[in-house]
C-alpha positions as CSV (number, residue, x, y, z in Angstrom):
1,M,-10.0,75.1,59.4
2,P,-10.3,76.5,55.7
3,T,-11.8,80.0,55.3
4,P,-15.0,80.6,53.6
5,A,-13.1,82.7,51.2
6,K,-10.7,79.7,50.6
7,Q,-13.4,77.4,50.1
8,Q,-14.9,79.9,47.8
9,H,-11.9,80.0,45.8
10,A,-11.3,75.8,45.5
11,G,-15.0,75.7,44.6
12,L,-14.3,78.0,41.5
13,R,-11.2,76.3,40.5
14,D,-12.5,72.9,40.7
15,Q,-15.4,74.3,38.7
16,S,-12.8,75.4,36.3
17,A,-11.1,72.0,36.5
18,A,-14.4,70.1,35.3
19,A,-14.9,72.8,32.9
20,R,-11.8,72.0,30.7
21,L,-12.2,68.1,31.2
22,L,-15.8,68.9,29.2
23,A,-14.2,70.8,26.9
24,A,-11.4,68.3,26.0
25,D,-13.8,65.5,26.4
26,A,-16.1,67.5,23.9
27,R,-13.2,68.2,21.8
28,D,-12.2,64.4,21.4
29,A,-16.1,63.6,20.8
30,L,-15.3,66.1,17.8
31,A,-12.5,64.6,16.4
32,H,-14.1,60.9,16.3
33,V,-17.1,61.9,14.6
34,R,-14.8,63.9,12.5
35,D,-13.0,60.6,11.7
36,L,-16.2,58.3,11.2
37,A,-17.1,61.4,8.3
38,A,-13.7,61.0,7.0
39,L,-14.1,57.0,6.7
40,T,-17.5,57.6,5.0
41,R,-16.2,59.7,2.3
42,D,-13.2,57.2,1.7
43,R,-15.5,54.4,1.3
44,A,-17.6,56.3,-1.1
45,S,-15.1,57.3,-2.9
46,E,-14.3,53.8,-3.5
47,A,-17.0,52.5,-3.8
48,R,-17.5,54.9,-6.8
49,D,-14.0,53.9,-8.3
50,L,-14.7,50.4,-8.0
51,H,-17.9,50.3,-10.2
52,K,-16.7,53.2,-12.5
53,L,-19.6,55.3,-11.4
54,T,-18.5,58.5,-10.8
55,P,-20.2,61.2,-13.2
56,P,-18.7,65.0,-13.5
57,H,-18.5,67.4,-11.3
58,L,-21.5,69.9,-12.4
59,D,-19.4,72.9,-10.9
60,G,-16.2,72.1,-12.2
61,G,-15.9,68.5,-13.8
62,V,-13.6,67.2,-10.9
63,P,-14.9,63.6,-10.1
64,A,-17.1,62.9,-7.1
65,A,-14.8,60.5,-5.4
66,A,-11.6,62.5,-6.2
67,E,-14.1,65.3,-4.1
68,D,-14.8,63.0,-1.6
69,R,-11.0,62.0,-1.0
70,H,-10.7,66.0,-0.7
71,D,-13.1,66.2,2.1
72,A,-12.0,63.0,4.1
73,A,-8.6,64.4,4.3
74,S,-10.3,68.4,5.5
75,D,-12.3,66.1,7.8
76,R,-8.9,64.1,9.3
77,E,-7.1,67.7,9.5
78,H,-10.2,68.9,11.7
79,A,-9.8,65.6,13.6
80,A,-6.1,66.5,14.7
81,F,-6.9,70.3,15.4
82,E,-9.7,69.2,17.5
83,R,-7.5,66.5,19.0
84,L,-4.4,69.1,19.7
85,H,-6.9,71.2,21.4
86,A,-8.0,68.8,23.8
87,L,-4.1,67.8,25.2
88,V,-3.5,71.0,25.3
89,D,-7.0,71.6,27.7
90,R,-5.6,68.6,29.9
91,E,-2.1,69.6,29.8
92,I,-3.0,73.1,31.1
93,L,-5.4,71.5,33.6
94,A,-2.5,69.1,35.1
95,D,-0.6,72.2,35.2
96,A,-3.0,73.8,37.0
97,L,-4.1,71.0,39.5
98,A,0.0,70.6,40.3
99,V,0.3,74.3,41.2
100,A,-2.9,74.0,43.6
101,A,-1.8,70.5,44.9
102,N,0.9,72.5,47.1
103,D,0.7,75.2,49.5
104,P,1.5,78.6,48.1
105,L,3.6,80.0,51.2
106,T,5.7,77.3,52.1
107,G,6.0,74.8,49.4
108,A,4.4,71.8,51.1
109,R,2.2,69.7,49.9
110,A,-1.6,71.2,50.4
111,R,-4.1,69.1,53.0
112,A,-6.2,67.6,50.9
113,A,-3.6,66.4,47.9
114,G,-0.9,65.5,50.4
115,L,-3.6,63.4,52.5
116,H,-4.6,61.3,49.6
117,E,-0.6,60.5,48.9
118,L,-0.3,59.7,52.2
119,D,-3.3,57.1,52.0
120,L,-1.7,56.0,48.6
121,E,1.4,55.5,50.4
122,L,-0.4,54.0,53.0
123,D,-1.5,51.1,50.3
124,R,2.1,50.7,49.0
125,C,3.3,50.1,52.5
126,R,0.9,47.6,53.4
127,R,1.5,45.8,49.9
128,C,4.9,45.4,50.3
129,N,5.6,44.8,54.0
130,G,7.2,48.1,54.6
131,R,7.6,50.5,57.0
132,L,6.1,53.7,57.6
133,V,6.7,56.6,60.1
134,V,4.8,60.1,60.4
135,A,5.8,63.2,62.0
136,Y,3.5,65.6,63.7
137,I,5.2,69.0,63.5
138,D,3.6,72.2,65.6
139,V,5.3,75.4,65.4
140,I,6.1,76.8,68.8
141,G,4.6,80.8,68.5
142,L,3.7,81.5,65.3
143,K,1.1,83.8,66.8
144,A,2.7,85.6,68.8
145,L,5.1,86.2,66.3
146,N,2.4,87.4,63.7
147,D,0.8,89.5,66.8
148,S,4.3,91.0,67.4
149,K,6.3,91.2,64.1
150,G,3.5,91.2,61.9
151,H,2.5,87.9,59.5
152,A,5.2,88.6,57.1
153,A,7.9,87.4,59.6
154,G,5.5,84.8,60.9
155,D,5.5,83.4,56.8
156,A,9.0,83.7,56.7
157,L,9.4,81.1,59.8
158,L,7.3,79.0,58.0
159,R,8.8,79.0,55.2
160,D,12.0,78.3,57.0
161,V,10.7,75.4,59.1
162,V,9.5,73.6,55.9
163,A,13.3,74.3,54.2
164,L,15.0,72.7,57.1
165,I,12.6,69.7,57.4
166,K,12.9,69.3,53.5
167,G,16.8,69.6,54.0
168,R,16.8,66.7,56.7
169,L,14.5,64.5,55.5
170,R,14.6,62.5,51.6
171,S,13.3,63.9,48.0
172,Y,10.8,61.5,48.4
173,D,9.2,62.1,51.9
174,L,5.9,63.4,52.3
175,T,5.7,67.1,53.8
176,I,1.9,68.0,54.4
177,R,0.7,71.3,55.7
178,V,-1.9,70.4,57.8
179,G,-3.0,73.9,59.7
180,G,-2.0,77.6,59.7
181,D,1.0,75.9,62.3
182,E,0.9,72.4,61.7
183,F,2.7,69.8,59.3
184,V,3.0,66.1,59.0
185,C,5.3,64.0,57.2
186,A,5.5,60.8,56.1
187,M,9.0,59.0,56.0
188,P,8.2,55.3,54.8
189,D,11.3,52.8,55.0
190,M,13.1,54.7,58.1
191,S,12.6,53.7,61.4
192,L,11.7,55.4,64.5
193,I,15.2,56.1,65.7
194,D,16.1,57.3,62.7
195,A,13.2,59.8,62.3
196,A,13.4,61.1,65.7
197,M,17.4,62.0,65.0
198,R,16.2,64.3,61.8
199,F,14.0,65.8,63.6
200,R,15.9,66.9,66.4
201,Q,18.4,68.1,63.7
202,V,15.7,70.0,62.2
203,A,14.9,71.3,65.9
204,A,18.5,72.3,66.6
205,D,18.8,74.1,63.1
206,L,15.8,75.9,63.6
207,A,17.0,77.0,67.3
208,A,20.6,77.8,65.7
209,A,19.0,80.6,63.5
210,P,19.2,84.6,64.3
211,H,16.0,84.2,66.1
212,G,15.6,81.2,67.9
213,Y,12.4,79.4,67.2
214,A,11.3,76.1,68.4
215,I,9.3,73.0,67.0
216,R,7.5,70.2,69.1
217,T,7.5,66.8,67.0
218,G,5.4,63.5,68.1
219,L,6.3,60.2,66.1
220,A,4.1,57.3,65.1
221,Q,4.9,54.2,62.8
222,L,2.5,52.4,61.0
223,N,0.4,49.7,62.4
224,A,-1.2,46.6,60.7
225,H,-4.7,47.4,59.1
226,E,-4.2,51.8,60.7
227,S,-6.1,54.3,58.7
228,A,-4.0,57.4,57.9
229,T,-6.1,59.2,60.4
230,E,-5.5,57.0,63.2
231,L,-1.8,57.5,62.3
232,I,-1.6,61.3,62.3
233,A,-3.7,60.9,65.9
234,R,-1.3,59.0,67.3
235,A,1.6,61.0,66.3
236,D,-0.5,64.1,67.7
237,N,-1.0,62.6,70.8
238,E,3.0,61.5,70.9
239,L,3.6,65.7,70.5
240,I,1.8,66.6,73.6
241,D,3.1,63.5,75.7
242,S,6.0,62.5,74.4
243,P,9.3,63.1,76.3
244,H,11.3,63.0,72.9
245,A,9.0,66.1,71.3
246,Q,10.9,69.1,70.5
247,H,10.5,72.3,72.6
């Protein structure tokens, strides 16, 4: 579960994102108003030209139609400026959200963003009658490592596990950190046999590392009309009960 500090940080991040969106929307609205003003000035200058009703301007003899055109051009310039800043605000927001969607320690997808992407993947599989296998991974011994060697060692282990998983999966497979030492992987168009083989390789890679740590893995293949929560729960049950879970 997220800590109160993390929840507060997420709340502040959401408020900042909402503020940026409001600012961008306000800039776009202002740009639209300036465009309307420019259009009004253009029509006024055209009307003066058409009816030859333009008297000399009191300040310098510049025809009012020419002044209207000048002001219209200025309005359009300011409108373009506001649109540019609105675009920059949205690009900054997109970059910030992309960073927030990743777990900063391991590079896996953060829980909220990852589970949302898993829902989208389930929808795609149902539309295309495709297969999807989910793996639930538990890193063994993380707490003991944190207690004996410190959290830096535990953090290094988690980074190594994710790196090994990504090394054995495909670039488009989804890896989500759902807990302190728990991960979920979603593998579209993959069989249970292929997924089990890949995670046996991950376990072997981890066992061959200098400290010889281990993972347990449960696998479940998507059933018709099954939700992401139900699919993950089945994979979690396999983690506990299945004879092919790694130890």
